[in-house]
C-alpha positions in Angstrom: -1.6 -0.1 -9.6 -0.7 -2.1 -12.6 -2.6 -4.9 -14.2 -0.6 -7.8 -12.7 -1.0 -6.4 -9.2 -4.8 -6.1 -9.7 -4.8 -9.7 -11.1 -3.0 -10.9 -8.0 -5.6 -9.2 -5.8 -8.4 -10.9 -7.7 -6.8 -14.3 -7.3 -6.2 -13.7 -3.6 -9.9 -12.9 -3.2 -10.8 -16.1 -5.0 -8.6 -18.1 -2.7 -10.4 -16.7 0.4 -13.9 -17.1 -1.1 -15.7 -20.1 0.5 -17.9 -20.5 -2.6 -14.9 -21.2 -4.9 -13.9 -24.8 -5.6 -10.5 -26.1 -4.4 -9.6 -26.7 -8.0 -10.2 -23.0 -8.8 -8.3 -22.0 -5.7 -5.3 -24.0 -6.8 -5.3 -22.4 -10.2 -5.4 -19.0 -8.5 -2.4 -20.0 -6.3 -0.5 -21.0 -9.4 -1.4 -17.8 -11.2 -0.3 -15.7 -8.2 3.0 -17.5 -8.2 3.6 -16.9 -11.9 2.5 -13.2 -11.7 4.7 -12.5 -8.7 7.7 -13.9 -10.5 7.4 -11.3 -13.3 9.8 -8.4 -13.1 7.0 -5.9 -13.9 5.1 -7.0 -10.9 8.1 -6.7 -8.6 9.0 -3.2 -9.9 5.4 -2.0 -9.5 5.1 -3.4 -5.9 8.4 -1.8 -4.9 7.3 1.6 -6.2 4.0 1.3 -4.6 5.5 0.4 -1.2 7.8 3.4 -1.4 4.9 5.7 -2.2 2.7 4.2 0.4 5.3 4.7 3.1 5.5 8.4 2.2 1.8 8.8 2.3 1.6 7.2 5.7 4.4 9.4 7.1 2.7 12.5 5.7 -0.6 11.4 7.2 1.0 11.0 10.6 2.4 14.6 10.5 -1.0 15.9 9.4 -2.7 14.1 12.2 -0.2 15.7 14.6 -1.4 19.1 13.5 -5.0 18.3 14.4 -4.3 16.5 17.7 -5.2 18.8 20.6 -2.9 16.8 22.9 0.2 17.6 20.9 2.5 20.5 22.0 2.8 23.6 19.8 6.5 22.7 19.4 5.6 19.3 17.9 3.0 20.9 15.6 5.6 23.4 14.4 8.0 20.5 13.6 5.2 18.7 11.7 4.5 21.8 9.7 8.2 22.1 8.9 8.5 18.5 7.8 5.4 18.7 5.6 6.6 21.9 4.0 10.0 20.3 3.2 8.2 17.3 1.7 5.9 19.5 -0.3 2.9 17.7 1.3 0.9 20.6 2.6 
């Protein structure tokens, strides 16, 4: 993750922290708004979302391989897909 994305995460944590003053929470809200409008942040998030989706799909197929309640045919399909994706 890039620096702006990490900064946004820190500000979101501050907003949800009951020990942080309302004034500080408002500054964090403003900072998030500014950071989210930056093109670098938007590009980073888009790439991250695409990668995350691939990871989740691959994890689902890998889980299929270990599930004793799944047919051999389904497991073979999962193996084929993972091989095609280079995720084995």
